[in-house]
Structure formats: structure tokens, C-alpha cells
TIZA-615211 format. One record per residue (C-alpha): x, y, z; residue number from 1; chain; residue in one letter. Coordinates in steps of 0.2 Angstrom, whole numbers, plus 5000, padded with zeros to 4 digits. Layout:
BEGIN
<node east="X" north="Y" up="Z" n="NUM" chain="A" res="A"/>
...
END
This chain:
BEGIN
<node east="5035" north="5009" up="5131" n="1" chain="A" res="M"/>
<node east="5044" north="5025" up="5131" n="2" chain="A" res="S"/>
<node east="5057" north="5029" up="5117" n="3" chain="A" res="E"/>
<node east="5070" north="5031" up="5131" n="4" chain="A" res="D"/>
<node east="5066" north="5013" up="5137" n="5" chain="A" res="M"/>
<node east="5068" north="5007" up="5119" n="6" chain="A" res="K"/>
<node east="5085" north="5016" up="5118" n="7" chain="A" res="E"/>
<node east="5091" north="5008" up="5135" n="8" chain="A" res="S"/>
<node east="5086" north="4991" up="5129" n="9" chain="A" res="M"/>
<node east="5095" north="4993" up="5112" n="10" chain="A" res="L"/>
<node east="5110" north="5000" up="5121" n="11" chain="A" res="G"/>
<node east="5111" north="4985" up="5132" n="12" chain="A" res="A"/>
<node east="5109" north="4974" up="5117" n="13" chain="A" res="L"/>
<node east="5124" north="4982" up="5109" n="14" chain="A" res="E"/>
<node east="5134" north="4973" up="5122" n="15" chain="A" res="N"/>
<node east="5129" north="4956" up="5114" n="16" chain="A" res="V"/>
<node east="5143" north="4952" up="5102" n="17" chain="A" res="I"/>
<node east="5140" north="4940" up="5088" n="18" chain="A" res="D"/>
<node east="5155" north="4928" up="5091" n="19" chain="A" res="P"/>
<node east="5157" north="4924" up="5072" n="20" chain="A" res="E"/>
<node east="5158" north="4942" up="5066" n="21" chain="A" res="L"/>
<node east="5164" north="4951" up="5081" n="22" chain="A" res="G"/>
<node east="5150" north="4965" up="5080" n="23" chain="A" res="I"/>
<node east="5136" north="4968" up="5091" n="24" chain="A" res="D"/>
<node east="5118" north="4961" up="5086" n="25" chain="A" res="I"/>
<node east="5111" north="4979" up="5085" n="26" chain="A" res="V"/>
<node east="5123" north="4985" up="5072" n="27" chain="A" res="N"/>
<node east="5122" north="4969" up="5063" n="28" chain="A" res="L"/>
<node east="5103" north="4972" up="5061" n="29" chain="A" res="G"/>
<node east="5098" north="4956" up="5070" n="30" chain="A" res="L"/>
<node east="5087" north="4964" up="5082" n="31" chain="A" res="V"/>
<node east="5070" north="4968" up="5074" n="32" chain="A" res="Y"/>
<node east="5060" north="4974" up="5088" n="33" chain="A" res="E"/>
<node east="5061" north="4976" up="5107" n="34" chain="A" res="V"/>
<node east="5046" north="4978" up="5119" n="35" chain="A" res="D"/>
<node east="5043" north="4980" up="5138" n="36" chain="A" res="L"/>
<node east="5026" north="4977" up="5146" n="37" chain="A" res="D"/>
<node east="5020" north="4984" up="5162" n="38" chain="A" res="E"/>
<node east="5025" north="4968" up="5172" n="39" chain="A" res="E"/>
<node east="5043" north="4970" up="5166" n="40" chain="A" res="G"/>
<node east="5043" north="4957" up="5153" n="41" chain="A" res="L"/>
<node east="5055" north="4961" up="5139" n="42" chain="A" res="A"/>
<node east="5052" north="4954" up="5122" n="43" chain="A" res="T"/>
<node east="5065" north="4954" up="5109" n="44" chain="A" res="V"/>
<node east="5061" north="4949" up="5092" n="45" chain="A" res="T"/>
<node east="5077" north="4945" up="5082" n="46" chain="A" res="M"/>
<node east="5085" north="4933" up="5070" n="47" chain="A" res="T"/>
<node east="5102" north="4925" up="5068" n="48" chain="A" res="L"/>
<node east="5115" north="4927" up="5053" n="49" chain="A" res="T"/>
<node east="5111" north="4909" up="5047" n="50" chain="A" res="S"/>
<node east="5098" north="4896" up="5051" n="51" chain="A" res="M"/>
<node east="5111" north="4884" up="5056" n="52" chain="A" res="G"/>
<node east="5120" north="4896" up="5068" n="53" chain="A" res="C"/>
<node east="5127" north="4885" up="5081" n="54" chain="A" res="P"/>
<node east="5130" north="4900" up="5093" n="55" chain="A" res="L"/>
<node east="5111" north="4904" up="5093" n="56" chain="A" res="G"/>
<node east="5109" north="4898" up="5111" n="57" chain="A" res="P"/>
<node east="5125" north="4908" up="5117" n="58" chain="A" res="V"/>
<node east="5118" north="4924" up="5109" n="59" chain="A" res="I"/>
<node east="5101" north="4921" up="5117" n="60" chain="A" res="V"/>
<node east="5109" north="4919" up="5134" n="61" chain="A" res="D"/>
<node east="5119" north="4935" up="5132" n="62" chain="A" res="Q"/>
<node east="5103" north="4944" up="5127" n="63" chain="A" res="V"/>
<node east="5095" north="4938" up="5143" n="64" chain="A" res="N"/>
<node east="5110" north="4943" up="5153" n="65" chain="A" res="T"/>
<node east="5111" north="4960" up="5145" n="66" chain="A" res="A"/>
<node east="5093" north="4965" up="5147" n="67" chain="A" res="L"/>
<node east="5093" north="4957" up="5164" n="68" chain="A" res="G"/>
<node east="5104" north="4971" up="5170" n="69" chain="A" res="E"/>
<node east="5091" north="4984" up="5167" n="70" chain="A" res="L"/>
<node east="5081" north="4988" up="5183" n="71" chain="A" res="P"/>
<node east="5065" north="4989" up="5173" n="72" chain="A" res="E"/>
<node east="5067" north="4971" up="5166" n="73" chain="A" res="V"/>
<node east="5060" north="4957" up="5177" n="74" chain="A" res="K"/>
<node east="5060" north="4943" up="5163" n="75" chain="A" res="K"/>
<node east="5066" north="4941" up="5145" n="76" chain="A" res="V"/>
<node east="5058" north="4932" up="5131" n="77" chain="A" res="D"/>
<node east="5069" north="4930" up="5116" n="78" chain="A" res="V"/>
<node east="5059" north="4927" up="5100" n="79" chain="A" res="N"/>
<node east="5070" north="4920" up="5086" n="80" chain="A" res="I"/>
<node east="5062" north="4923" up="5069" n="81" chain="A" res="V"/>
<node east="5067" north="4919" up="5051" n="82" chain="A" res="W"/>
<node east="5056" north="4932" up="5042" n="83" chain="A" res="Q"/>
<node east="5061" north="4944" up="5036" n="84" chain="A" res="P"/>
<node east="5077" north="4935" up="5031" n="85" chain="A" res="T"/>
<node east="5093" north="4944" up="5037" n="86" chain="A" res="W"/>
<node east="5105" north="4951" up="5024" n="87" chain="A" res="S"/>
<node east="5120" north="4961" up="5025" n="88" chain="A" res="K"/>
<node east="5109" north="4976" up="5019" n="89" chain="A" res="D"/>
<node east="5102" north="4977" up="5037" n="90" chain="A" res="M"/>
<node east="5119" north="4981" up="5045" n="91" chain="A" res="M"/>
<node east="5123" north="4998" up="5051" n="92" chain="A" res="S"/>
<node east="5136" north="5008" up="5041" n="93" chain="A" res="R"/>
<node east="5148" north="5005" up="5056" n="94" chain="A" res="Y"/>
<node east="5146" north="4986" up="5055" n="95" chain="A" res="A"/>
<node east="5148" north="4987" up="5036" n="96" chain="A" res="K"/>
<node east="5164" north="4997" up="5038" n="97" chain="A" res="M"/>
<node east="5171" north="4986" up="5052" n="98" chain="A" res="A"/>
<node east="5168" north="4971" up="5041" n="99" chain="A" res="L"/>
<node east="5175" north="4979" up="5025" n="100" chain="A" res="G"/>
<node east="5158" north="4978" up="5016" n="101" chain="A" res="I"/>
<node east="5153" north="4991" up="5004" n="102" chain="A" res="R"/>
END
């Protein structure tokens, strides 16, 4: 997968907003890896801010929708993982500033 394609996928995922925090999943550091194979299967390895996050299915639906808008993507597979455990340290500077975290 090209670096441009990776950027396009991450760009699309920046449209997926975590409903609880109001910041996109990329800047929150929830997306660990994106990949696209030759058949157009996009694989997203990501986590949620908490294991009991009731909005998990909503976020997964939004990931599917966001990546589905890219012409290269035929199918999306969202892989939710709990390792490594998400922490505030994974957030971008932008997300930390927006949430008032130092």
C-alpha cells in the first residue's frame, strides 16, 4: 500500500468523531494501523477509549462509511483490539489542547 493511500485512509477516518469526546478517532490515537490489499479490502486496527464503550458499534459503522467513500476501498474490516491499551498519551497535540489536557 502506498503512503498516499495510507494518508487518504487516515484522512477519511478523521471524519469519524468519537461521540463522547467530540474529537476524531485519528487525533485521539485510536487508530493503530490501516491497510489496503490488492482486492480493495481495507483493514483498520483500532481501539476504543474504554472497553465498555457503548458507542463502539456506532464508531465501527462510521469507519465503514468513511472508508467506503474512497474509490479504492471495496470492503472494510474493522479489527477492535485492546492491546496496546489506549491512553491519553496517544492523543495528538491538537486533541490534547482541544480537551484541555497537558
